[in-house]
N, C-alpha and C positions, 0 to 999 in steps of 0.2 A: 381717487382715480386708481391708485395701486390696488385697493381692495376689490374693486370691480374687475381689474385685469386678472387677479388671481383666480377668479371664478370662471374665466373664459377658458375654453379649450386651448392647449398650448400653441398650436399654429395661429389661432386667432389673436392670442395675446402678443405673439411675436410680430404679427402683421400690424397691430395697433401701435406697438412700440417703435416699429420701423418708420412710421410716418413722420414723427418729429425728427428722427435721426437723419432721414433722407432730406428733410427740409433744411436741416443744418448744413449738410454736405452741399446742397444746391446753393445755399447762400454763400458758403465758403468758396465754392468753385468760381463764383463770379464777383467776389469781393476784391477790390484792389489791394495788392500786397506790397510791402516796402522793399521791393527788389527792382533791379534793372536787368535787362537782357543785353549783353555785349557781344560783339563779334570783331574780327580783325578789321582795322580801319585802313586809311590811306598811309602810304609811306612817301617820303619826299627826299630827294637827293640834295643835301645841303651844299654840295659842290656845284650844283647845276643852277638853273634859273626857274623862276616861277612868275607867270603873268608878265613875261618880257623883261624881268629884272633878275640880276644875279641874287641868289639867296644870301650870299655873303659878299659884300662889297667893302673893299679895304682901300683907304687912302693914307698917304704918309709913309708908305714903305713899299718896296717892290714885291709883287706877287708872282706866283708860279702858275703855269698852265698845268692842270692836273688831269690824270686819267683815273679810271675807276670811279666808284660811287661810295658816298657815306649817307646811308638812308636812315633818317629818323622815322620812328614808327608810332602808330596811334591805334587806339581802339575806337569803335563806334558803338555808342550805347543809346538805349531808349532814354528819352528826356525825363527829368525829375518829376514832371507833372503827368507823364504817360501812365495810364492805368495798366498794370500787369496782373493777370489773373492766374489762378492755379493751373488750369489746363495749358496755358502758354508756358508756364514754368516747367511743368512735367515734360512737355515736348522738347524744350530747349535744354533741360537738364542732361539728357542723354545724347545731345548733339555736340560732338567734340569741336565743331567749328564755332560754337557759341558758349557763353558762360552766363550763369545766373549769379549775380553779385548783389550784396546788400546795398541799398540806395546810398547810405551814408559813406560807403567806401569809395564811391564814384563821385558823389556830390556832397562832400563834407561841409560845404559852406551853407547849404540850405538855400532858401529863397526861391524866387520864381525862375522860370526858364531864362528870361532875359537877364536877370541879376546874375545867375550862374554863368551864363555866356560871357558877360562883362567881366566877372571875376576871373574866369579861365583865360581870357585874353590879356587881362592885367598880369596874371601869373606868367604867361608866356613872354610878355614884354620884360618883366623883371628877370626872367630866366635868360633871355638873350643878352641883357646887360651884364649879368653875372658871368655868363659863358665867355663873353669878350674879355672881362677882367681876368678870369682864370687862364685863358689861353695866352694873353699878353704877359701875364705874370710868369707862366711856364717858360715862355720864350725870352724873358727878361727884356721886354720892350716897354717903353714909356707910353702909357695911354694918352698922354698929352700930345705925343707926336703921331701915334698911329691911331687912326679912327676906323671903327668897324661899324658898318650898318647891316643889320640883318632884316631880310624882307620875307618873313613868313609869319606875320602877326595874326593871320586869320586862322591859324591852328592853335587851339587853346591848350593851356596847361604848361607845367614846368618840365615835363619829362624829356624834352629834347635837348636839355642843357649840355649833356656830355657830347652829343653829336655835333652841336654848334661849335663847341670848343675844339673838337678834333678837326672840323672843317677849317677853322681859322688857322690852326697849326699847320695843316696840310698846305693851305694856300701860301703861307708865309715861309715855311721851313721844310715841308715835305717830311721825309723820314730822317732828315738830318744828314743824309749822305748823298744827296742829289736826286733821289728817287721819290716816288709818291708814297705817302703814308699808307695808302690802300694797297700798294703793290699792283695796281691796275685791276683789282678785284672789286666786287660789290660787297661792302661791309655794312651791316645794319646794327642797330642797338637802341638802348634806351637808358635813362638815368638822369636824375637831377644833378646839378653841380653847384658847389659853393664857390665863392671868389677865391678860396684857397685851393680849389681843385679837387675837393672831396666829392665822391659820387654817392648819391642817395637812392634809396629804393623807390619804386613806382608801382602802380597797379596794372593788372591785365597782361603780365609778361607772357603767359602762355599763348594768348591771342596775338601778341605782337610778334612772336616768333613765326607764327603762321603767316602773318602779313609780310614779314621779311622774306621768307622762303618763296612765297607767291611772287614777289617782285624781284627775284633773282639773287638774293643774298646767299652767301655760303658761310659767312661768319657772323655771329651775333654777340655783341658786347652786352653783358648783363650785370647789374649790380650784384656783387657776390652774395649778399644776403638773400637773393631771390633765385639762386641756382635751382633749388628743388622745384619751385613753381615753373621755371623755364623748362625743366626736363619733363614735366608731367605730360605735355602734349607736343614734344619736340618733333618737328617735321624731319623726314629723312633728308640727309644732305646738308644739314645746317649744323655748324660747329659752335658750341657755346664757349665763350671766354669770359670768366668772371673778373670784375674789376672793382676796386674800391676808390680809385683816384684817377685823375687825368694822366698822371705819370704812368700808372699801371696800364692804362689803355694804350698810350703811345708805345710803351715798351713791348706790349703784347703784339701790336701791329708790326712793329719792327722785327720781332722774333719770328713772326709768321713768314717773313720773307727770307729767313736764313735757314738753310737746311740743317737739321740737327739741333737747332736752338730750342730749348724747352719753352712751351707755351702753357699758361695756366688753363685748366679745364674743370668744368663742373663735375 
């Protein structure tokens, strides 16, 4: 084939060579690729109610009436079995309200759509239990006496752990001085949490900041390790506060309410 092509006039040879190349591009353009397209998802105020129930319901200890909001944030992504092609990726790559992410970074467990949904809901249930343990430990309250029920099980994943813990602290103790932990403002954030109160990194932080600002937040609590990601597409009017623990987050929220008090910043 090559010997024949060398005897053709150059334009003709290039035209013949272009046929298989174009065919390859055509196949590549419509072949499914191992990526997902994500965008800002819903946010939910953990101090409020959902489907007629308080998101955080506490028995065994007096609770406070709160003002302000603590909004957990999410991303919305194409499903693991959804085919994403090159033209879609190119279009979304330059859209700052969307992100192209490796499939395994969003769906590390693999499996079918149903299996992944069940896994994410299980992770959320575990996260809620851990968040309760972290908050009660922070407040030195006995979990045998104080019972916490969290009603947001239909939102999958563990990334709301920090916000759940803060919500429990606000309902039981506020800012520790008779006021609200939020200072009456709308605070948003993300981060996993351990029973010891350590905050862990999550995915899609830049998209979550957009969701937070869209829904009225002025402060966003971010795992310290993800400051650079959070700053990459930071919406105007949203202040980033890096945290590594529940104690960090509570201290930062208290400091925000005191004029002249230093507050960590990314």
